[in-house]
N, C-alpha and C positions, 0 to 999 in steps of 0.2 A: 504494499499499499504507498505511494508516494507521497510527499509532502503536499503536491496540490490535491491529490484524494483527499487527504485528511483535512484540509482546507476547504474542499468542497464539500465533505459530510459534515462539518462543522455548520458551514452555512445552512444545510440542508435539516440537519437534526438537531442542532443547537448543543445538546450535552455531549459530551466526548464517548460517553458510553452507547449514543444512540447513533454514531457514524457509521457504523459496519455491525452487523449481527454478533460476529464472535465477541466484540468488545462488550455486548450485553448479557449474551446469553451463556458465555464460557464461566463469567463470574456467579452468574444465578445458578448454573449446573453445579458449580462447585459448593455455593452455599447450601444449596438443598442436600447436596451430599455428606456435609458437614454435620448440619441439623439433624437430618431425619434418623440415621444409624445411632446417634448419641441419644436422641429422646426415646428410642424405642429399646436401647439397652438399659437406660434409667427405669424404663417400666418394665422391665422382665421381658420383653418383645412380646407382651400381651397387649391387647388394643380394648378399652374398657366398652366402646360402643359397637363392636363386633357380635353379630348375634348368627348372621349366615355364613358370609364368606369366610375363609381359613385365614387367621392372621398371616400366616406363610404366602398367601397369594397376594394378600396387599403389600406384604415386604417386597415381592418379587415386581409387582405392577409398579409402585414406587421407585424401584431403582431402573426399571425399562422405561417406563413412559414419564418418569420426574426427572432424576438426574439425567439418565441418557439421551429422554426426548428433548431436555433443552441443550445440549449438546448438540445434537443431530441440527436443532434450529440455527445454532450459532454457526457450526459448519458450513450448512447449504445456504444461507443466506449471504455468507462471504464467499463462498467458493464457486458455486454458479453464476453470478453474476461476473466473475472473472473469466470462467470456462466461455463465457457465452459472449462476451464484452457488452454488457447489458449496463443499465443503471440499478446500482443495488438498493436494496430496500433499507430505509432509513426512517429515523424520528417515530412519527406515529405508527407506520407501517410495521416497525418493530415492537412499541408499545402494545399494539392490538395483538400480536402474538403472545408477548408476556401477560396480558390480562386474561387471555385464554388459556392459558398454561397454567394459572396460579390457584382458580378455585379447587381442581381436581387434587393440587397438592395439600390445600388445607385441609380436604377432606380425606386424602388418605394419611395424612401425617397420624389422624387417630382413629383412621379405618370407622367414618363416622356414617354408618350405612342410609340415614336416613336423608343424608346428601347425593347418594349415589347416581339419582337422576339427573341433578344438575353437573356431578363429575362427568357423566358418560356424554352429558350434551357439551360441555366445555372441552372436553379432551379431542372428542372428535372433531370439534370446530377448530380446534390449533391444528390437528394434524392435516386436516383438510385445506386450511388456508396456507399451511407449510408446502403442501404439496401442489397448490396453484401457484404459489411464487415460484416455486421451480418450473413448473409446467409451461408458465407464461415468458420465464426467461429462454427456456429451451424454443419453445413455437417463436419467439421473435426474431431468433437466428436461424428458422427452421433446421436445428441442429439435433440430431440422433446420437451424436459420440457419446453422451454423457445420461443417455436415456435410463440407464441401469438404475440411476441414483432414484429417478422420479418414482420408476417402479416400485423401488423400496418404500420410498414414502408413503404411496399408495397401498401397498402391503402393510404396512405399518397401521395405517387407519384401518383397513378391513380386520387387522387382528385386534385392534382395541375396540372398535363396535362389537365383534366377535366374544369378545372376553366378558363386556358389559352384559351382553345378552344372555351368555352361559349363565352369570352371577344372578342375573334376576330370574330366571328360569330354574336357579338352585341346580344346575349341570357342574358341580364343582370338579368332577374329574376331567369333563371336556373343557372346563376353565384351564386347568391347570397344564392340559395340552397344548391349548392355545397361547396362553403365557409363554410355554418353553418356544413355542413356535416364532412369538415376536421377538426373544431373545436371540434366536439363531437368525431372524432377519437381521438385527440389528448387527451380528457377527458377520453376515454378508457384506452389509454396508461397509463396517469397517474393513473387510477383506479388501473390497475394490478400492477404497480409498486407503489404505496402506501399501497395497502394490503400488500407487503412484507415489507417495510419500517415501517407502523406503529406498527408492534410488536416488532421489535427490539428496536424502538426509546422509547416506552410506557415501554418495561421491563429494559431498562438503565435508565430511569426516576424513576423507583420502587426502581431498585437494580443496582446502577451505577457500582459494582464490577462485575457485569455480571453473575454472578455464578448460578442464578436463573431466571426462566421465571415464574413468577407469574402472568404476563398477559397472556391469553389464548383464543383468539377469536375464535367464532364457525366456524370450517372449512368449513361448507356449506354457509358461509355468506360472504366469502371472495372476491369472483368474482363474487358475485350477481350483483353489480352497474356496473360491466364493460357489464355482458351480457345484463341486461336490457337498458343501454345507447346505445349497439350495435342495438337492436331491435327497438328502438326508431329512431335512424337515419336512419335504412331502410325505416322505416315506413314515418318517414319526407320528406325523398327523393323521394320515389316513391308514396305517396299517401298524400300530404301534406295538401289537403284542407276536408279529411275525419277527424272523431272522433276517428280514430285508434290511431294517435302519441298524442293526449292528454291523454288518458288513458295510454298510455305506458310511458309518461312524470310523471303521478303520481305516476307510480311503481317504477319508477326510484328514484324519490323524497325520496320514502317511504325507498329504499334500502339505501341511501347515509345517509337519517337521522337515519335510524337502528343502521348504524356502530357508530354512537355517543352513543347509548344506552348501548354498552359495556364500555365506557371510564369513568366510576366511580372509579376513582384512586385517590382520594381525592386530597389535595392541590397540588400536582405533574400536574396536569392536567393545572395549570396555568404557567408553565413552556413554554418559547417562541416557541420552537420545537414541543411541543406537540399541545400548542394553535395555530400553525400554520397548523398544519395537520387538527385537529378538524375542524379550520374556513373553510379549502378547502373543506370537506365535508359537512359543514353546507350551505357555499354558493351553492353548487351544488346541495344539496337537497332543498333548498328554490329557485333556478333557475329553475329546474324541476318543482316544485310546481306551478311557475309562468305561466310557459310556459303551463302546464297541465291545469290551470284554465284558460289562455287566450284562449286556444284552444276550452274550453267548453261554451265558450262565456262570462265568467265572466269581469268586468270593470277593467282588469288589462293588461299592455303593454305587449307584447310576447318578443318586443326589450330588455325591461328591464329583461327578464329571460334569454336572451342569455348575457347581459352584467353582470349577476349575475355569470354566467357558465365563461365568458373568464375574466374578469377583477378580480372577486373576486377568485371564483373557482381553475381555471387555476395559477393564478397569485399568491396566497397563496402555491398552490402546489409546483409550481416552485420554489417560494424563499424556502419552507422548503428543498426541495432537494438541493439546492446551499448549503444552509447554514449545512447541515448534512453531505452532500459530501465532501463540503469545508473544515470542520474539520477533518473528519474521514480520508480521503484519503491524508491529509497533516500531519498525524500521531497524531492528538489530540483526547483526550475525548472530550464529548458535552458538554464543558465549554464555554458557548455561548460569545462572545465579546459585549460589547455595541450595535454594528453596527447591530449586529443579531436581537438583541431587538429591535432596531430603524427599521430595515427592516420590520418586521413583523407588527409593529404598522402603519406604514405607508402605507403597501399593504393593511391591513384592513381597514384604513381610504379611499385608493382608491376606493375599491371597495364600500364600503357603500355610499361614496359620487355619485360615479357616477348613481347610482339607486335611491337612494330615491327620488328626483323630480320625477322620471317617476312612482315611487309608490304611489305617492302623498302625501308623506313624507318630510319634510325639503324644503319646495317650496321656503322657501327665498334664496336657492342656486340655483333655476329654472335660467339657462342662463349661470350662473356660474360653473355649475358643469363639463362641458366639460373641462374647463382649470383647474379647481382646481383637478380634478380626473387624467389627465394627468402630472401635476406637483407634486402631490403625488405619482403615480406610477413611475416616474421617480426619484424622491429623493429616495425610496425604494431602486432600483437597486443601485444607488449612495451610498447609504450608505453601501449595500452590497461590492461593489467595493472598497470602503475606506477601510473596514475591512479585506477583505479577497484576493483581489490582493496580498498584503505583503506575505502571507501566502503560497499562491499557487508558489509564484516566488522562494521561499527557505522553503519547507515544512519541510525538516529535520532540518536545524539551528534553524527554528523558534518552531518545535517542543521540540527541546532540550534547548530552552532559555526561559521556561515558568517555571520555578522551578520545582515543584510536577506535572506540567501537562505533564505526560511522554507518547511518544507513545503507541498508543495500537495496537497491531497486533493480530495475531490468526483469527479463522474461525469467532468470532461474528464482527471483523471489517468489512468484506467484506459484512456480511449480512446487516448492516444498509444502506448499498448504494446499493449494487447487489442484494439484495433480494433473499436469501438463504431461502428456505421453510420451512426447517425443523421445525422450531419452532411453525408454524402455523399448522402443521398437529395433532397437539395433542388437542383432543378437552374436 
């Protein structure tokens, strides 16, 4: 985002947080991720107003459609305008999205079932409006290149409506499968996004000048994880008791772990932004491996597999995007502040602590791992907020105030967050 764009954004949006989608929704998502798990941990993960919907489903819904939903809004309202070279949504358009997102979070925080109709209406309107923003930008340029992201937004809208209808009908088992499908749709979305981000981030780690592209992943592998995750999602939703989802889960695990096979880049792999991306793929691969083995009768918990995907895989992927986008869109190179390193480390620990007792490891944590993981998850996003909110509030001034850390502009700046594909088309 250039200084000219930032100046235009202030003229149109007023407050700095309203100049670009991620400037508003990344902090909102982080704040939700800080508050919600801590409130639930303090109350013993019991929701006093719940009578019909299982508390565990409320928790899953708020993670998926609350925290990750706000993160999705920030990403798409910033990335799609850059992909399509269209005017970004600012000011009132972003506030409208926020006001539609908020009622569902107030209802979900306490599981207030009397507010279900209002939450269902506003959450559907939020995702519907987000889909409309994406679709109109793509149509304005008659572009189908990034249509997969519009499809993911539409599928999330359908999943949200379906989950609410299942709750209204008292169909808890179906609602659980639909929530799992929504989680996997988010994983598909992030698989597509990270396939684009990985290339630029690793190349910048190898050559900070951005003049060369020594890392060139195999083009045929780039969208393999998303495709296999989509196949698994359909099979798990339509035939959950067959062996088909298990074998597809193993295939998806192999695809995610295969991504790591190309990441032999020396000591640069230990940079936090690279570790976060690698960790997201590793958690997703191990999560699908666990789901596949559980489906074939191995003595492992399928629930552990889902937590590996949601807390570990998606948590690290979202944190990586928050860090990379927060720096790049505020005019900075990828010189990470200490809060970014802390956030990545805390998120890694949150994912590990959540699943180790369920996998028969770290049994001393059994019974405590719920609260410990929730606290680590909240602290990770709190660390990000502490380091990055000041940068987003005043991106130009902050970028110019760090000595040699000058704003980076040009095509490569957009690629790191918005996913320009030209670097990955070279084999």
